[in-house]
C-alpha positions in Angstrom: -36.0 -28.1 30.7 -36.6 -30.1 27.8 -34.2 -33.4 28.5 -35.2 -36.4 31.5 -32.9 -39.1 32.6 -33.3 -42.5 33.9 -31.4 -44.0 36.8 -31.9 -47.8 37.6 -29.3 -49.1 39.8 -31.1 -53.0 40.1 -33.7 -53.8 37.1 -36.8 -55.4 38.7 -36.1 -59.0 37.8 -32.4 -58.4 37.1 -30.7 -57.9 40.7 -27.3 -57.8 39.2 -28.1 -55.7 36.3 -28.5 -51.9 36.0 -30.3 -49.2 33.4 -29.2 -45.9 32.6 -30.2 -43.8 29.6 -30.5 -39.6 28.8 -33.1 -38.2 26.9 -32.8 -35.0 24.9 -35.9 -33.5 24.1 -36.8 -30.7 21.6 -40.3 -28.8 20.7 -41.6 -29.7 24.3 -40.5 -32.0 26.7 -43.4 -34.4 27.1 -41.8 -37.3 24.9 -38.8 -37.1 26.8 -40.4 -37.7 29.7 -42.5 -40.5 28.9 -39.6 -41.9 27.4 -37.6 -42.1 30.3 -40.3 -43.2 32.4 -41.4 -46.4 30.3 -38.4 -47.3 28.0 -37.0 -50.1 30.2 -40.5 -51.1 31.2 -40.8 -51.8 27.2 -37.8 -53.7 27.5 -38.9 -55.6 30.3 -42.5 -56.7 28.7 -40.0 -57.9 25.6 -40.9 -61.6 25.4 -37.3 -63.2 25.3 -37.0 -61.3 28.7 -40.2 -62.5 30.2 -38.9 -65.8 29.2 -35.5 -65.3 31.3 -37.9 -64.0 34.2 -40.3 -66.7 34.1 -37.8 -69.7 33.6 -36.4 -71.9 36.6 -32.7 -71.2 35.7 -31.0 -69.6 38.5 -28.7 -67.7 36.2 -31.2 -65.1 35.2 -28.5 -62.6 35.1 -26.6 -64.0 32.4 -28.3 -62.3 29.2 -26.9 -62.7 26.0 -25.8 -59.6 24.6 -27.3 -60.8 21.2 -30.6 -61.2 23.0 -30.3 -57.7 25.0 -29.6 -56.1 21.6 -32.8 -57.1 19.8 -34.7 -56.4 23.0 -33.3 -52.6 22.8 -33.7 -52.3 19.4 -37.3 -53.7 19.0 -38.5 -51.9 22.4 -37.5 -48.6 20.9 -39.6 -48.8 17.8 -42.9 -50.4 20.1 -42.6 -47.8 22.5 -42.7 -45.0 19.5 -45.4 -46.8 17.9 -47.4 -46.9 21.2 -47.0 -43.2 22.1 -48.2 -42.3 18.4 -51.5 -43.6 19.4 -51.6 -41.3 22.4 -53.6 -37.9 22.6 -52.2 -35.3 22.1 -49.4 -36.8 19.8 -52.3 -39.0 17.7 -54.1 -35.6 16.7 -50.6 -33.6 16.5 -51.1 -30.9 18.9 -48.1 -32.0 20.6 -44.9 -32.3 18.1 -42.2 -33.0 20.7 -39.3 -35.4 20.1 -36.5 -36.5 21.9 -33.2 -38.3 21.0 -32.4 -41.2 23.6 -28.9 -43.1 24.7 -29.3 -45.8 27.6 -27.0 -48.4 28.5 -28.0 -51.6 30.0 -25.1 -53.6 32.3 -25.2 -56.9 32.9 -22.4 -58.6 35.1 -20.3 -59.7 31.9 -21.6 -56.9 29.0 -22.4 -53.2 28.2 -24.9 -52.9 26.2 -25.7 -49.4 24.7 -28.9 -48.0 22.3 -28.3 -44.7 20.9 -31.0 -42.9 18.6 -30.1 -39.3 17.9 -26.9 -37.3 19.0 -26.9 -37.7 22.5 -23.8 -40.0 23.2 -22.1 -42.6 25.6 -18.5 -43.1 26.2 -17.2 -46.0 28.0 -13.4 -45.6 29.5 -11.1 -48.4 30.0 -7.6 -48.3 31.4 -7.5 -44.6 30.8 -8.6 -44.7 27.1 -11.7 -44.6 25.0 -13.3 -48.1 25.1 -16.6 -47.8 23.3 -18.2 -44.6 21.7 -21.9 -44.7 20.2 -22.7 -42.8 16.7 -24.5 -39.7 16.3 -27.4 -39.6 13.9 -27.0 -36.6 11.7 -29.2 -36.0 8.5 -26.2 -35.3 6.5 -24.2 -38.8 7.2 -24.4 -40.7 3.4 -26.8 -43.8 5.2 -29.1 -41.2 7.1 -29.2 -38.8 4.2 -30.5 -42.1 1.5 -32.9 -43.1 4.1 -34.7 -39.3 4.4 -34.6 -38.8 0.8 -35.7 -42.3 0.0 -38.8 -41.7 2.4 -39.6 -38.1 0.4 -37.7 -35.8 2.7 -34.9 -33.8 2.1 -31.5 -32.5 3.9 -30.8 -28.8 3.8 -28.5 -26.7 6.0 -27.5 -30.1 7.5 -31.0 -30.7 8.8 -34.2 -32.7 8.0 -36.2 -30.9 5.5 -34.1 -27.7 6.5 -35.7 -27.8 10.0 -34.3 -31.1 12.3 -30.9 -31.1 13.5 -31.2 -35.0 14.2 -32.0 -37.9 11.6 -33.3 -40.7 14.1 -35.4 -39.5 17.3 -38.6 -41.2 19.3 -41.7 -38.9 18.6 -41.4 -36.0 15.7 -44.2 -37.9 13.7 -44.6 -35.2 11.4 -41.5 -36.7 9.9 -43.4 -40.3 10.0 -45.9 -39.7 7.5 -44.9 -41.1 4.4 -47.6 -43.8 3.6 -47.0 -47.6 3.1 -43.1 -47.5 4.7 -42.4 -48.7 8.1 -41.2 -46.4 10.9 -37.5 -47.5 10.9 -37.4 -46.5 7.1 -39.1 -43.0 7.8 -37.6 -39.6 7.6 -36.7 -39.7 11.2 -36.1 -43.2 12.4 -36.8 -44.5 16.3 -34.5 -47.2 15.3 -31.3 -47.2 17.9 -27.9 -47.9 16.9 -26.5 -50.9 19.2 -23.0 -50.7 20.6 -21.2 -53.4 23.1 -18.6 -54.6 24.7 -17.4 -57.3 27.2 -17.1 -56.0 30.6 -13.4 -56.2 31.9 -13.5 -56.0 36.0 -9.9 -55.3 36.2 -9.9 -52.3 33.5 -13.3 -51.0 33.1 -13.4 -47.3 35.0 -16.6 -45.4 33.8 -19.2 -44.6 31.4 -20.9 -41.2 30.7 -24.2 -40.9 29.0 -24.8 -37.3 28.2 -26.9 -34.7 25.6 -25.5 -33.1 23.0 -24.6 -29.8 25.0 -21.5 -31.8 26.4 -20.3 -32.8 23.0 -21.1 -29.5 21.1 -17.9 -27.9 23.1 -16.2 -31.0 24.1 -14.7 -33.8 22.4 -14.7 -37.6 23.6 -11.1 -37.1 24.9 -11.5 -34.0 26.3 -14.4 -35.6 28.0 -12.8 -38.6 28.9 -9.8 -36.3 30.4 -11.5 -34.0 32.3 -13.6 -37.0 34.2 -10.8 -39.0 34.9 -8.7 -35.9 36.7 -11.9 -35.1 38.6 -12.6 -38.8 40.0 -9.1 -38.4 41.4 -10.0 -35.2 43.8 -13.4 -35.7 44.5 -15.8 -38.7 45.9 -19.3 -37.0 44.6 -20.1 -38.3 41.5 -23.1 -35.7 41.0 -20.6 -32.8 41.8 -18.0 -34.1 38.9 -21.5 -34.1 36.5 -22.3 -30.5 37.9 -18.3 -29.4 37.0 -19.0 -31.0 33.4 -21.9 -28.9 32.8 -20.2 -26.1 34.1 -16.8 -26.5 32.1 -19.4 -26.5 29.1 -20.9 -23.7 29.7 -18.1 -21.6 30.2 -16.9 -23.0 27.2 -20.1 -21.9 25.2 -22.9 -24.1 25.6 -26.2 -23.3 25.8 -28.0 -26.5 24.7 -29.2 -29.2 27.0 -26.5 -31.1 29.4 -27.8 -33.7 31.1 -25.0 -36.2 32.4 -25.5 -39.4 34.1 -21.9 -40.9 35.1 -21.3 -44.9 36.2 -18.2 -45.8 37.8 -17.1 -49.5 37.8 -14.2 -51.0 40.5 -11.5 -50.4 38.6 -12.1 -46.4 38.4 -9.6 -43.7 39.7 -9.7 -43.3 43.2 -9.3 -40.1 45.4 -5.4 -39.2 46.2 -3.7 -36.9 48.0 -1.3 -35.6 45.3 -4.3 -34.8 42.4 -6.1 -33.3 45.5 -2.8 -30.6 46.3 -2.5 -30.2 42.7 -6.2 -29.1 42.4 -5.7 -26.8 45.2 -2.6 -25.0 43.9 -4.7 -24.5 40.8 -7.7 -23.0 42.6 -5.6 -20.6 44.3 -4.2 -19.5 41.3 -7.6 -19.2 40.1 -8.9 -16.9 42.9 -6.1 -15.0 42.4 -6.6 -14.4 38.1 -10.3 -14.2 39.0 -9.7 -10.7 41.2 -7.6 -9.7 38.4 -10.2 -10.2 36.1 -13.1 -8.3 38.0 -10.1 -5.4 38.6 -10.0 -4.8 35.0 -13.9 -5.2 34.2 -14.3 -2.5 36.8 -11.9 -0.2 34.9 -13.3 -0.8 32.0 -16.8 -0.1 33.3 -15.4 3.1 35.2 -13.8 4.1 31.8 -17.3 3.8 29.9 -20.8 2.3 32.0 -21.5 1.3 28.5 -19.1 -1.8 28.1 -20.5 -4.7 27.2 -19.5 -8.6 28.2 -18.4 -9.1 24.3 -15.8 -6.1 24.5 -15.0 -6.4 28.1 -14.2 -10.5 27.3 -11.4 -9.4 24.3 -9.8 -6.9 26.9 -9.5 -9.5 29.2 -8.2 -12.1 27.0 -5.5 -9.6 26.0 -4.5 -8.7 29.5 -4.2 -12.5 30.6 -2.2 -13.7 27.6 0.5 -10.8 28.4 0.0 -10.8 32.5 -1.1 -14.3 33.2 0.1 -16.5 30.3 -0.1 -20.0 32.6 -3.9 -19.0 32.5 -4.8 -20.9 29.4 -4.2 -23.9 31.2 -6.4 -23.3 34.2 -10.4 -23.9 34.3 -11.3 -20.2 34.6 -15.0 -19.4 33.8 -14.0 -15.6 32.3 -17.4 -15.0 30.6 -19.3 -15.6 34.1 -16.8 -13.7 36.2 -17.1 -10.7 33.5 -21.0 -11.5 33.3 -21.2 -11.3 37.2 -19.1 -8.1 38.0 -20.4 -6.0 35.1 -24.5 -7.1 36.5 -22.6 -6.1 40.0 -21.5 -2.6 38.6 -24.6 -1.6 37.2 -26.9 -2.5 40.0 -24.7 -0.4 42.3 -24.8 2.4 39.8 -28.9 2.1 39.2 -29.4 2.0 43.2 -27.6 5.4 43.8 -30.0 8.4 44.1 -31.3 10.0 41.5 -29.8 7.3 39.0 -31.5 6.5 35.9 -30.4 3.5 33.7 -31.9 1.0 31.3 -28.9 -0.6 29.6 -29.1 -4.2 29.0 -26.3 -5.8 27.5 -27.4 -8.3 24.7 -24.6 -10.2 25.0 -26.6 -11.3 28.4 -29.7 -12.5 26.3 -28.0 -13.7 23.6 -24.2 -14.9 25.3 -23.3 -17.2 22.6 -24.1 -17.4 18.5 -24.4 -21.1 18.2 -24.0 -23.0 15.0 -27.1 -24.0 13.3 -26.7 -27.5 13.9 -26.4 -27.0 17.4 -30.1 -26.3 17.8 -32.4 -29.0 18.2 -36.0 -27.0 17.6 -37.7 -28.3 15.1 
């Protein structure tokens, strides 16, 4: 795993403030791990926050969003500059990097800082109240900076290699002489997004790696989480279910998720739970039919592979179970597991000799080039 996260429900020195972040590493996990452990500390060392902590003012938690925005924007750059002085990043042995998106929540405001293509969305009264912007090399302002720093954008990547245009680390892209770090090919400067809290309407904040956003839109994630909050209390289980949903949709990238709920968030209700139970029964029945179809195809040819079986399963469901398209059925996972079970059963028979390996299990999906983050 190359991703990391931060969850600090109570920020030291600011007892009614909280901090959350997700760090999607590439080319290794070290920059992501170090950033997750030190970014908040860098903010708290900033002179503007130190002065608030040391003041005699009783309203220490009333941090102006403009002040916190400045602290976060400068804190990213300071941390990035500092990490560059630490071996093995200084000597180039470690060339890892990470995107980072984080949120500092006060009593009155939510301030998000984003650097890269991880993303945060905020749900207010069932709708998107805030969305951070992804930093991709092909975006006009990002491309201009890359080219001004002597780089190029090829195949939608920085120098044909890195799929993000802002990140912590990635120092091989920050080597242009006499140019500040924020103007380099890959910039550590975050973009700031903020909104004033509304106690009656604010429902949840979700922060996640691009592995989520590669296969689900902002609206789809919002709707998914909104429904989940109506049928289960466990926030960790909701995050797991979102990741599983994205896996079934074909995502194979990092998929860390942080979910923060507010007092106005949807609550569990019996009607939604009953509907969910009905869907589960339907899914169980359809799962059985899928497994029967897999076994039928396997008996016809034990060389059947995941891709071909999935096509046959989709055709069967379209004809026999049209409502299945509205259900969350992990078809790929069902097919993979059933084929593995059948092959294992065959290979365990006395005298059996089998060495078949389904290539689809090694590389279950052909991902678009710009979904990769290997520099």
